[in-house]
Backbone as XML, in Angstrom:
<?xml version="1.0"?>
<chain id="A" units="angstrom">
  <residue number="1" name="MET">
    <atom name="N" x="-69.291" y="159.837" z="49.568"/>
    <atom name="CA" x="-68.306" y="160.098" z="50.593"/>
    <atom name="C" x="-68.293" y="161.647" z="50.777"/>
  </residue>
  <residue number="2" name="ASP">
    <atom name="N" x="-68.275" y="162.113" z="52.159"/>
    <atom name="CA" x="-68.287" y="163.482" z="52.467"/>
    <atom name="C" x="-66.979" y="164.190" z="52.343"/>
  </residue>
  <residue number="3" name="GLN">
    <atom name="N" x="-66.854" y="165.416" z="52.468"/>
    <atom name="CA" x="-65.649" y="166.021" z="52.248"/>
    <atom name="C" x="-64.599" y="165.820" z="53.304"/>
  </residue>
  <residue number="4" name="SER">
    <atom name="N" x="-65.075" y="165.688" z="54.558"/>
    <atom name="CA" x="-64.014" y="165.542" z="55.780"/>
    <atom name="C" x="-63.446" y="164.059" z="55.462"/>
  </residue>
  <residue number="5" name="ALA">
    <atom name="N" x="-64.202" y="162.999" z="55.000"/>
    <atom name="CA" x="-63.546" y="161.764" z="54.869"/>
    <atom name="C" x="-62.561" y="161.698" z="53.727"/>
  </residue>
  <residue number="6" name="LEU">
    <atom name="N" x="-62.817" y="162.549" z="52.690"/>
    <atom name="CA" x="-62.034" y="162.749" z="51.543"/>
    <atom name="C" x="-60.606" y="163.420" z="51.825"/>
  </residue>
  <residue number="7" name="ALA">
    <atom name="N" x="-60.884" y="164.527" z="52.742"/>
    <atom name="CA" x="-59.698" y="165.257" z="53.257"/>
    <atom name="C" x="-58.832" y="164.418" z="54.114"/>
  </residue>
  <residue number="8" name="MET">
    <atom name="N" x="-59.441" y="163.569" z="54.998"/>
    <atom name="CA" x="-58.629" y="162.719" z="55.815"/>
    <atom name="C" x="-57.949" y="161.661" z="54.990"/>
  </residue>
  <residue number="9" name="MET">
    <atom name="N" x="-58.424" y="161.065" z="53.856"/>
    <atom name="CA" x="-57.888" y="160.155" z="53.129"/>
    <atom name="C" x="-56.529" y="160.801" z="52.311"/>
  </residue>
  <residue number="10" name="ILE">
    <atom name="N" x="-56.840" y="161.944" z="51.975"/>
    <atom name="CA" x="-55.746" y="162.748" z="51.166"/>
    <atom name="C" x="-54.621" y="163.079" z="52.139"/>
  </residue>
  <residue number="11" name="ALA">
    <atom name="N" x="-54.919" y="163.525" z="53.395"/>
    <atom name="CA" x="-53.857" y="163.844" z="54.338"/>
    <atom name="C" x="-53.287" y="162.579" z="54.883"/>
  </residue>
  <residue number="12" name="ALA">
    <atom name="N" x="-53.881" y="161.552" z="55.091"/>
    <atom name="CA" x="-53.232" y="160.317" z="55.525"/>
    <atom name="C" x="-52.271" y="159.722" z="54.480"/>
  </residue>
  <residue number="13" name="SER">
    <atom name="N" x="-52.841" y="159.709" z="53.248"/>
    <atom name="CA" x="-51.955" y="159.211" z="52.101"/>
    <atom name="C" x="-50.718" y="160.068" z="52.040"/>
  </residue>
  <residue number="14" name="ALA">
    <atom name="N" x="-50.823" y="161.339" z="52.060"/>
    <atom name="CA" x="-49.633" y="162.256" z="52.002"/>
    <atom name="C" x="-48.734" y="161.973" z="53.130"/>
  </residue>
  <residue number="15" name="ALA">
    <atom name="N" x="-49.234" y="161.745" z="54.311"/>
    <atom name="CA" x="-48.292" y="161.454" z="55.508"/>
    <atom name="C" x="-47.495" y="160.184" z="55.260"/>
  </residue>
  <residue number="16" name="PHE">
    <atom name="N" x="-48.309" y="159.239" z="54.656"/>
    <atom name="CA" x="-47.586" y="158.024" z="54.481"/>
    <atom name="C" x="-46.540" y="158.245" z="53.266"/>
  </residue>
  <residue number="17" name="ILE">
    <atom name="N" x="-46.892" y="158.919" z="52.207"/>
    <atom name="CA" x="-46.005" y="159.144" z="51.097"/>
    <atom name="C" x="-44.827" y="159.854" z="51.413"/>
  </residue>
  <residue number="18" name="PHE">
    <atom name="N" x="-44.932" y="161.011" z="52.209"/>
    <atom name="CA" x="-43.937" y="161.796" z="52.724"/>
    <atom name="C" x="-42.962" y="161.102" z="53.528"/>
  </residue>
  <residue number="19" name="ASN">
    <atom name="N" x="-43.375" y="160.241" z="54.452"/>
    <atom name="CA" x="-42.505" y="159.399" z="55.360"/>
    <atom name="C" x="-41.861" y="158.242" z="54.709"/>
  </residue>
  <residue number="20" name="PHE">
    <atom name="N" x="-42.358" y="157.681" z="53.629"/>
    <atom name="CA" x="-41.837" y="156.402" z="53.076"/>
    <atom name="C" x="-40.322" y="156.724" z="52.732"/>
  </residue>
  <residue number="21" name="PRO">
    <atom name="N" x="-39.927" y="157.690" z="51.855"/>
    <atom name="CA" x="-38.622" y="157.778" z="51.406"/>
    <atom name="C" x="-37.650" y="158.162" z="52.615"/>
  </residue>
  <residue number="22" name="PHE">
    <atom name="N" x="-38.141" y="158.819" z="53.658"/>
    <atom name="CA" x="-37.292" y="159.146" z="54.821"/>
    <atom name="C" x="-37.148" y="157.799" z="55.640"/>
  </residue>
  <residue number="23" name="GLY">
    <atom name="N" x="-38.063" y="156.858" z="55.576"/>
    <atom name="CA" x="-37.896" y="155.637" z="56.242"/>
    <atom name="C" x="-36.778" y="154.874" z="55.532"/>
  </residue>
  <residue number="24" name="VAL">
    <atom name="N" x="-36.798" y="154.859" z="54.238"/>
    <atom name="CA" x="-35.713" y="154.153" z="53.413"/>
    <atom name="C" x="-34.423" y="154.859" z="53.704"/>
  </residue>
  <residue number="25" name="LEU">
    <atom name="N" x="-34.292" y="156.117" z="53.824"/>
    <atom name="CA" x="-32.975" y="156.783" z="54.186"/>
    <atom name="C" x="-32.629" y="156.428" z="55.531"/>
  </residue>
  <residue number="26" name="ARG">
    <atom name="N" x="-33.597" y="156.411" z="56.482"/>
    <atom name="CA" x="-33.285" y="156.087" z="57.953"/>
    <atom name="C" x="-32.691" y="154.735" z="58.123"/>
  </residue>
  <residue number="27" name="ALA">
    <atom name="N" x="-32.954" y="153.775" z="57.191"/>
    <atom name="CA" x="-32.654" y="152.424" z="57.312"/>
    <atom name="C" x="-31.100" y="152.321" z="57.172"/>
  </residue>
  <residue number="28" name="GLY">
    <atom name="N" x="-30.499" y="153.194" z="56.540"/>
    <atom name="CA" x="-29.044" y="153.153" z="56.310"/>
    <atom name="C" x="-28.229" y="153.998" z="57.135"/>
  </residue>
  <residue number="29" name="THR">
    <atom name="N" x="-28.850" y="154.437" z="58.266"/>
    <atom name="CA" x="-28.060" y="155.368" z="59.112"/>
    <atom name="C" x="-28.099" y="154.659" z="60.585"/>
  </residue>
  <residue number="30" name="LYS">
    <atom name="N" x="-27.064" y="155.239" z="61.339"/>
    <atom name="CA" x="-26.890" y="154.625" z="62.699"/>
    <atom name="C" x="-27.974" y="155.185" z="63.647"/>
  </residue>
  <residue number="31" name="THR">
    <atom name="N" x="-28.490" y="154.128" z="64.394"/>
    <atom name="CA" x="-29.628" y="154.528" z="65.215"/>
    <atom name="C" x="-29.279" y="155.606" z="66.289"/>
  </residue>
  <residue number="32" name="PHE">
    <atom name="N" x="-30.138" y="156.559" z="66.470"/>
    <atom name="CA" x="-30.063" y="157.790" z="67.429"/>
    <atom name="C" x="-28.931" y="158.748" z="67.008"/>
  </residue>
  <residue number="33" name="SER">
    <atom name="N" x="-28.599" y="158.699" z="65.663"/>
    <atom name="CA" x="-27.577" y="159.708" z="65.145"/>
    <atom name="C" x="-28.355" y="160.956" z="64.692"/>
  </residue>
  <residue number="34" name="PHE">
    <atom name="N" x="-27.688" y="161.985" z="64.365"/>
    <atom name="CA" x="-28.213" y="163.204" z="63.975"/>
    <atom name="C" x="-29.096" y="162.901" z="62.732"/>
  </residue>
  <residue number="35" name="LYS">
    <atom name="N" x="-28.587" y="162.320" z="61.742"/>
    <atom name="CA" x="-29.231" y="162.076" z="60.463"/>
    <atom name="C" x="-30.536" y="161.205" z="60.688"/>
  </residue>
  <residue number="36" name="TRP">
    <atom name="N" x="-30.376" y="160.182" z="61.669"/>
    <atom name="CA" x="-31.576" y="159.394" z="61.978"/>
    <atom name="C" x="-32.707" y="160.205" z="62.580"/>
  </residue>
  <residue number="37" name="PHE">
    <atom name="N" x="-32.298" y="161.259" z="63.554"/>
    <atom name="CA" x="-33.295" y="162.091" z="64.119"/>
    <atom name="C" x="-33.917" y="162.964" z="62.989"/>
  </residue>
  <residue number="38" name="LEU">
    <atom name="N" x="-33.117" y="163.461" z="62.115"/>
    <atom name="CA" x="-33.732" y="164.391" z="61.020"/>
    <atom name="C" x="-34.612" y="163.595" z="60.169"/>
  </residue>
  <residue number="39" name="TYR">
    <atom name="N" x="-34.217" y="162.318" z="59.779"/>
    <atom name="CA" x="-35.206" y="161.620" z="58.831"/>
    <atom name="C" x="-36.468" y="161.247" z="59.480"/>
  </residue>
  <residue number="40" name="ILE">
    <atom name="N" x="-36.634" y="161.231" z="60.775"/>
    <atom name="CA" x="-37.793" y="160.939" z="61.510"/>
    <atom name="C" x="-38.675" y="162.300" z="61.471"/>
  </residue>
  <residue number="41" name="HIS">
    <atom name="N" x="-37.957" y="163.385" z="61.862"/>
    <atom name="CA" x="-38.683" y="164.560" z="62.125"/>
    <atom name="C" x="-39.047" y="165.517" z="61.007"/>
  </residue>
  <residue number="42" name="LEU">
    <atom name="N" x="-38.145" y="165.491" z="59.910"/>
    <atom name="CA" x="-38.359" y="166.418" z="58.788"/>
    <atom name="C" x="-39.721" y="166.236" z="58.163"/>
  </residue>
  <residue number="43" name="PRO">
    <atom name="N" x="-40.169" y="165.088" z="57.844"/>
    <atom name="CA" x="-41.524" y="164.968" z="57.251"/>
    <atom name="C" x="-42.618" y="165.605" z="57.965"/>
  </residue>
  <residue number="44" name="VAL">
    <atom name="N" x="-42.544" y="165.894" z="59.271"/>
    <atom name="CA" x="-43.513" y="166.450" z="60.054"/>
    <atom name="C" x="-43.907" y="167.835" z="59.488"/>
  </residue>
  <residue number="45" name="PHE">
    <atom name="N" x="-42.824" y="168.636" z="58.994"/>
    <atom name="CA" x="-42.990" y="169.911" z="58.432"/>
    <atom name="C" x="-43.697" y="169.953" z="57.163"/>
  </residue>
  <residue number="46" name="ALA">
    <atom name="N" x="-43.900" y="168.819" z="56.555"/>
    <atom name="CA" x="-44.652" y="168.581" z="55.306"/>
    <atom name="C" x="-46.061" y="168.255" z="55.570"/>
  </residue>
  <residue number="47" name="VAL">
    <atom name="N" x="-46.222" y="167.385" z="56.619"/>
    <atom name="CA" x="-47.603" y="166.935" z="56.876"/>
    <atom name="C" x="-48.451" y="168.092" z="57.586"/>
  </residue>
  <residue number="48" name="ILE">
    <atom name="N" x="-47.833" y="168.896" z="58.428"/>
    <atom name="CA" x="-48.596" y="169.858" z="59.119"/>
    <atom name="C" x="-49.390" y="170.865" z="58.092"/>
  </residue>
  <residue number="49" name="PRO">
    <atom name="N" x="-48.713" y="171.397" z="57.107"/>
    <atom name="CA" x="-49.491" y="172.310" z="56.322"/>
    <atom name="C" x="-50.459" y="171.513" z="55.572"/>
  </residue>
  <residue number="50" name="ILE">
    <atom name="N" x="-50.423" y="170.271" z="55.149"/>
    <atom name="CA" x="-51.395" y="169.472" z="54.502"/>
    <atom name="C" x="-52.597" y="169.224" z="55.448"/>
  </residue>
  <residue number="51" name="ARG">
    <atom name="N" x="-52.367" y="169.092" z="56.676"/>
    <atom name="CA" x="-53.588" y="168.887" z="57.621"/>
    <atom name="C" x="-54.285" y="170.259" z="57.734"/>
  </residue>
  <residue number="52" name="ILE">
    <atom name="N" x="-53.567" y="171.303" z="57.749"/>
    <atom name="CA" x="-54.109" y="172.641" z="57.893"/>
    <atom name="C" x="-54.875" y="173.017" z="56.616"/>
  </residue>
  <residue number="53" name="GLY">
    <atom name="N" x="-54.211" y="172.676" z="55.467"/>
    <atom name="CA" x="-54.697" y="173.022" z="54.183"/>
    <atom name="C" x="-56.112" y="172.308" z="53.895"/>
  </residue>
  <residue number="54" name="THR">
    <atom name="N" x="-56.197" y="171.082" z="54.343"/>
    <atom name="CA" x="-57.315" y="170.354" z="54.093"/>
    <atom name="C" x="-58.396" y="170.620" z="55.087"/>
  </residue>
  <residue number="55" name="GLY">
    <atom name="N" x="-58.123" y="171.510" z="55.970"/>
    <atom name="CA" x="-59.210" y="171.935" z="56.974"/>
    <atom name="C" x="-59.513" y="170.817" z="58.052"/>
  </residue>
  <residue number="56" name="LEU">
    <atom name="N" x="-58.512" y="169.907" z="58.353"/>
    <atom name="CA" x="-58.836" y="168.956" z="59.376"/>
    <atom name="C" x="-58.490" y="169.500" z="60.708"/>
  </residue>
  <residue number="57" name="SER">
    <atom name="N" x="-59.371" y="168.950" z="61.730"/>
    <atom name="CA" x="-59.204" y="169.515" z="63.086"/>
    <atom name="C" x="-58.076" y="168.847" z="63.865"/>
  </residue>
  <residue number="58" name="TYR">
    <atom name="N" x="-57.761" y="169.089" z="65.088"/>
    <atom name="CA" x="-56.815" y="168.454" z="65.867"/>
    <atom name="C" x="-57.100" y="167.079" z="66.053"/>
  </residue>
  <residue number="59" name="TRP">
    <atom name="N" x="-58.342" y="166.608" z="65.946"/>
    <atom name="CA" x="-58.660" y="165.168" z="66.117"/>
    <atom name="C" x="-58.126" y="164.280" z="65.063"/>
  </residue>
  <residue number="60" name="SER">
    <atom name="N" x="-57.620" y="164.921" z="63.962"/>
    <atom name="CA" x="-57.103" y="164.121" z="62.882"/>
    <atom name="C" x="-55.645" y="163.646" z="63.163"/>
  </residue>
  <residue number="61" name="ILE">
    <atom name="N" x="-54.892" y="164.471" z="64.065"/>
    <atom name="CA" x="-53.584" y="164.222" z="64.380"/>
    <atom name="C" x="-53.102" y="162.788" z="64.663"/>
  </residue>
  <residue number="62" name="PRO">
    <atom name="N" x="-53.879" y="162.096" z="65.536"/>
    <atom name="CA" x="-53.480" y="160.615" z="65.790"/>
    <atom name="C" x="-53.582" y="159.750" z="64.569"/>
  </residue>
  <residue number="63" name="VAL">
    <atom name="N" x="-54.511" y="160.040" z="63.670"/>
    <atom name="CA" x="-54.538" y="159.126" z="62.410"/>
    <atom name="C" x="-53.254" y="159.539" z="61.571"/>
  </residue>
  <residue number="64" name="LEU">
    <atom name="N" x="-52.914" y="160.793" z="61.485"/>
    <atom name="CA" x="-51.870" y="161.147" z="60.542"/>
    <atom name="C" x="-50.527" y="160.649" z="61.196"/>
  </residue>
  <residue number="65" name="VAL">
    <atom name="N" x="-50.467" y="160.669" z="62.543"/>
    <atom name="CA" x="-49.261" y="160.051" z="63.182"/>
    <atom name="C" x="-49.185" y="158.648" z="62.894"/>
  </residue>
  <residue number="66" name="VAL">
    <atom name="N" x="-50.214" y="157.863" z="62.943"/>
    <atom name="CA" x="-50.142" y="156.421" z="62.580"/>
    <atom name="C" x="-49.625" y="156.124" z="61.178"/>
  </residue>
  <residue number="67" name="PHE">
    <atom name="N" x="-50.253" y="156.979" z="60.291"/>
    <atom name="CA" x="-49.877" y="156.756" z="58.869"/>
    <atom name="C" x="-48.297" y="157.278" z="58.651"/>
  </residue>
  <residue number="68" name="SER">
    <atom name="N" x="-47.957" y="158.212" z="59.481"/>
    <atom name="CA" x="-46.535" y="158.647" z="59.296"/>
    <atom name="C" x="-45.539" y="157.407" z="59.908"/>
  </residue>
  <residue number="69" name="ILE">
    <atom name="N" x="-45.935" y="156.895" z="60.921"/>
    <atom name="CA" x="-45.197" y="155.786" z="61.418"/>
    <atom name="C" x="-45.159" y="154.561" z="60.511"/>
  </residue>
  <residue number="70" name="LEU">
    <atom name="N" x="-46.357" y="154.274" z="59.969"/>
    <atom name="CA" x="-46.389" y="153.284" z="58.987"/>
    <atom name="C" x="-45.476" y="153.462" z="57.789"/>
  </residue>
  <residue number="71" name="GLY">
    <atom name="N" x="-45.407" y="154.758" z="57.275"/>
    <atom name="CA" x="-44.606" y="155.042" z="56.191"/>
    <atom name="C" x="-43.112" y="154.989" z="56.528"/>
  </residue>
  <residue number="72" name="GLN">
    <atom name="N" x="-42.825" y="155.261" z="57.728"/>
    <atom name="CA" x="-41.348" y="155.136" z="58.254"/>
    <atom name="C" x="-40.971" y="153.725" z="58.356"/>
  </residue>
  <residue number="73" name="PHE">
    <atom name="N" x="-41.951" y="152.924" z="58.854"/>
    <atom name="CA" x="-41.776" y="151.577" z="59.218"/>
    <atom name="C" x="-41.467" y="150.759" z="57.861"/>
  </residue>
  <residue number="74" name="ILE">
    <atom name="N" x="-42.504" y="150.919" z="57.045"/>
    <atom name="CA" x="-42.448" y="150.203" z="55.760"/>
    <atom name="C" x="-41.237" y="150.617" z="54.881"/>
  </residue>
  <residue number="75" name="GLY">
    <atom name="N" x="-41.039" y="151.940" z="54.849"/>
    <atom name="CA" x="-39.934" y="152.496" z="54.205"/>
    <atom name="C" x="-38.509" y="151.940" z="54.652"/>
  </residue>
  <residue number="76" name="SER">
    <atom name="N" x="-38.443" y="151.801" z="55.909"/>
    <atom name="CA" x="-37.237" y="151.207" z="56.590"/>
    <atom name="C" x="-36.991" y="149.755" z="56.221"/>
  </residue>
  <residue number="77" name="ARG">
    <atom name="N" x="-38.161" y="149.023" z="56.094"/>
    <atom name="CA" x="-38.133" y="147.608" z="55.776"/>
    <atom name="C" x="-37.589" y="147.485" z="54.313"/>
  </residue>
  <residue number="78" name="VAL">
    <atom name="N" x="-38.158" y="148.389" z="53.462"/>
    <atom name="CA" x="-37.701" y="148.359" z="51.963"/>
    <atom name="C" x="-36.238" y="148.703" z="51.824"/>
  </residue>
  <residue number="79" name="GLY">
    <atom name="N" x="-35.810" y="149.888" z="52.670"/>
    <atom name="CA" x="-34.486" y="150.254" z="52.705"/>
    <atom name="C" x="-33.515" y="149.114" z="53.048"/>
  </residue>
  <residue number="80" name="ARG">
    <atom name="N" x="-33.866" y="148.465" z="54.124"/>
    <atom name="CA" x="-32.998" y="147.311" z="54.662"/>
    <atom name="C" x="-32.917" y="146.176" z="53.598"/>
  </residue>
  <residue number="81" name="ARG">
    <atom name="N" x="-34.018" y="145.950" z="52.968"/>
    <atom name="CA" x="-34.043" y="144.912" z="51.928"/>
    <atom name="C" x="-33.183" y="145.126" z="50.726"/>
  </residue>
  <residue number="82" name="PHE">
    <atom name="N" x="-33.173" y="146.420" z="50.398"/>
    <atom name="CA" x="-32.315" y="146.776" z="49.172"/>
    <atom name="C" x="-30.889" y="147.017" z="49.559"/>
  </residue>
  <residue number="83" name="SER">
    <atom name="N" x="-30.699" y="147.405" z="50.750"/>
    <atom name="CA" x="-29.243" y="147.616" z="51.105"/>
    <atom name="C" x="-28.491" y="146.287" z="51.524"/>
  </residue>
  <residue number="84" name="SER">
    <atom name="N" x="-29.256" y="145.234" z="51.718"/>
    <atom name="CA" x="-28.632" y="143.935" z="52.152"/>
    <atom name="C" x="-28.297" y="143.178" z="50.795"/>
  </residue>
  <residue number="85" name="ARG">
    <atom name="N" x="-28.700" y="143.588" z="49.620"/>
    <atom name="CA" x="-28.398" y="142.833" z="48.459"/>
    <atom name="C" x="-27.077" y="143.154" z="47.890"/>
  </residue>
</chain>
């Protein structure tokens, strides 16, 4: 495996991991509220330095966005499941 593929795997995993707990938190808030907005956008400030630090180009951004959305989506599903019990 070459360095760029490893860097992409690390960055994509980090995007997912950083967004998952924010998705859990977002599940318990009112849609389009200020907290909801923050829970969606705050992880971006953690993913950007990881992309830059791993040396990935701008072409990696769509992949990182997909993994961020997956983290938010799966996190919100988990959050809803635990809040309904």
